[in-house]
N, C-alpha and C positions, 0 to 999 in steps of 0.2 A: 724155754720162754722166748728167746729171739726168733725161733721158728714160727711161733704164733704171731709175733709182732710184724713179721715181714710183709704179709698182705696189707695190713693196715698202713704200714709205712709207704708202700707203693701207692695206695689209695690217697694218702695225704699229699704225696708228691704230685699226683695227677690233678688233684683238686687245686693245689697251689698253682699249677701250670694253667689250668682253665681260668682260675680267678685272675691271674696276671694278664692273660690274653683279653679277658673281658674288661679289665681295668684299662688296658691300653686302648681298646676300641672305644671305651667311654671317653677317655681323654681326647682322642682324635675327633670324635663326634662333637664333644663339648667345645673343643677349640674351633671347629668349623662353624658351630652354632654362634659362638661369640663373634666370629668374623662376619657373620651374616651370609655364609656361603650356602648356595643351593646345589644339592647333589643332582647329577644327571648321568647316572650309571647306565641308563637305557641307550645312550649314544655310543657307549664304548664297544659293544660287540661288532659294529660295522667297521671299526678300525682293526679288528682282529681277522674277520673274514666276512664275506658277503656271498649270499646265495641268490641266484636269479635263474628262474626256469629250471630248477633242479641242478644247476651248475654252480659249485662253490669256488670262489677265488680267494686268495690270501689278501688280507688287508695290509696296510702299511706297517703295522707293528710286527706282524709275523714275517713280512718281507725283510724288515730290519733285523729280526731275530736270525734269519738265515744268513745274513751278512755277518752278524756277530759270531755265529757258529763257525762260519768259514774262516774268519780272521782268527778266532780263538784256537781252532784245531791246528791250523798251519803254524801259528805262533808258538803253541805248546811244543810241536815237533822241532821248530827252529830253536827255541830256548833250550830244549833238552840237548840237542846236538852241540850248540854253542857252549852250554854249561859243562858238558862232559869234556869237550876239547880244551876248554879253559882250565878245568880241574887237572887234566893230564899235563898241561903246560906248567901249572903251578907245582906239580910233583916231579917234573922232569929234572934232568941234570943240566939242562941248557940255561945259561945265564940270560941269554937274549929272550928265550921263551918265557922264563919266569918273569922277566922285566916287562915284556909286552902284556902278559896276562895280568900282572899287577896294575899296570897303567890302565888297562881296559876296565878292571874292576873298580878302581878308585874313581875313575872318571864317570862311569855309569851310575854307581851307587851314591855318589855325592852330588848329583845334579837332578833336578826334577824331570820326571817323564814328559811333562808337557813341553818343557824347553827342548828336550831331545826330539820330540815329534816335530816341533817347528823347525829345528835345525835340519833334520832330514828332509822335510817337505820343501823348505825355501832355499836350502843350500845344496844338498846332495841330490835330491830328486831331479832338478832341472838338468844336472850334468849327465844323468843316465836315462832321462825320460821315464822315470818311474811314475806309475799311476798312484792315485791316492791310497788305494787298497794295499798295494805293494809297499808303499812307504809306511803305512800303519803296521803291517806285519813285521817289517824290519825293525821298527822302533820297539814294538812289544817284545820281539824275539831277543834283541840285544839287552833290553832292560831286564827282563825276567831271567835271561841267561846268566847275567852277572850274579844274581842271587842263587840260581840253581847250581852254579859252579862250586860255590862254597858248600852247598849241601852234598854234592857229589864228592868233593874233596874230604869232607868230614866222614862220609860213609866209607870211603876207600881207606883212609888212615885208621879207621876204627877196627879194621880186620887185623887180627893178631899176626905178628911177625912170623910165627911158626907156620902159618899157611903158605907164605912165600917160600920158606925153607923147605917145606914138604914138596912144593912144586919143583924147586930146583933139584931136590934129591931124586925126583922121578924123571929128570932130564928135560923138563919143560923150559922153554925160553921165557923171557919176561913177558912178551906179548901173549904167548899161549897161557901162561899163568894168570895173567890179568883177564883174558877172555873167558877161560873155562872155570876158573876157581874164584878169583877175587871179585870180579864184577857181579856175578850172580849173587854172592853173599852180600855185597854192598847194596845192591838194588833192594833187597828185602828191608834193609835198615833205612834207606833214604826215601822209600815210597811215601810214608806219611808226611814228611815235610815237603816233598815234591808236590803232593796233592794240595797242601796249603798254598804253595806257590802258584799252582795252576788256578786255584780259586781266586787268588789275587789278580792273576792275569785276566780272568773273565771280568772282574770288576774294573780293572784298569783299562780294559778295552773301550769303556765308555768315553775315554778322553779322545779317541780318534774322531769323534764327531766334530772336534774343533777344526779339522781340516776337511770338513764337508763329506766325510765318508757316511754313506746312508745306512748306518748300523741302527740298532734298536734305540739307542739314546737320541740319535739325530732324528729319527722318525718321531719319537716322542716330543722333541722340541718343536718340530714342525706342526704337529697336531695341536699342541698347546698354543702356539702362536696363532693358529687358525681358529680354534674353538674356545680358548680360555678355560678348558677343562683341566686345570692344573692338578688338583688333587687326584681326580679319577685316573688321568693318564699316567701320572708319576707313580701312583700306587700299583697300577697294572704293570708298568715297566719294572718296578722294584720286585714285584711278585715273580715276574719272568726270570729275572736275574737270580732270585732265590731258588727257583726250581732248577735252574742250570747248575748252580753251585752244589745244591743238595744231591743232584743226580751224579755229578762228578765225584763227590765224596763217597757216595754209595758204591759207585763203580770201582774206585780205588780200594775201598774196604773189601770188596769181593775179590779183587785181584790179590790183595795182600794175604787173604786167607788161603790162597792156593800155593803161596810160597812156603817152603819149610821154615820153621823157626830157627833163628840163629842165636846161639848162646852168647 
């Protein structure tokens, strides 16, 4: 009997999803109607791209998307490196290393990202002549790296002690054991939470617009200030962020499937 009910269950779930989406659209349209808002979707494509004499150029929103992608990719790499190094310091035998890592974690995780961006931009950046984009990348890397470090540490400590003992019995050093045996197994376990952290980084990157970085959010704010197309522009910006996060989640899922399962 459950075998015959399964198709009907899937159909019910899909119908519920479609009805929920239609209900959400109805609420949005109803709310806009109550506000007396007039939709102007026809003006949006020119802010994505423009074509003249067969030559297409990127609009401000897609140019901002490229800046967001640049900041996000570099920040993910930086956060991964910082997170892994911090996790290793937390697990080391050095009292100074553990203390420095703990100070970094508690400072970053217990202060708002916006305050950290302002601190780097107004205090640190002038000392080293950092540009806005560089400051934004550093702020996101250090902020997300603090959370990534705990993910790495949890993944490393979850590996059974017998794995270390097996490595030592084969004559491997601690560094060789970590590089060839422990870390590959830990990566398989930490990939899902790291993906979630990367998704958070993409959304947090919108805050760099506060220091006038021309990312997707900044371009959206400029268009809204110029055209007053608040709903249309912000819906498009939100949809672009949604596509980015879904694409990242799909890529991580594909990579995860290539790793062997760890018991």
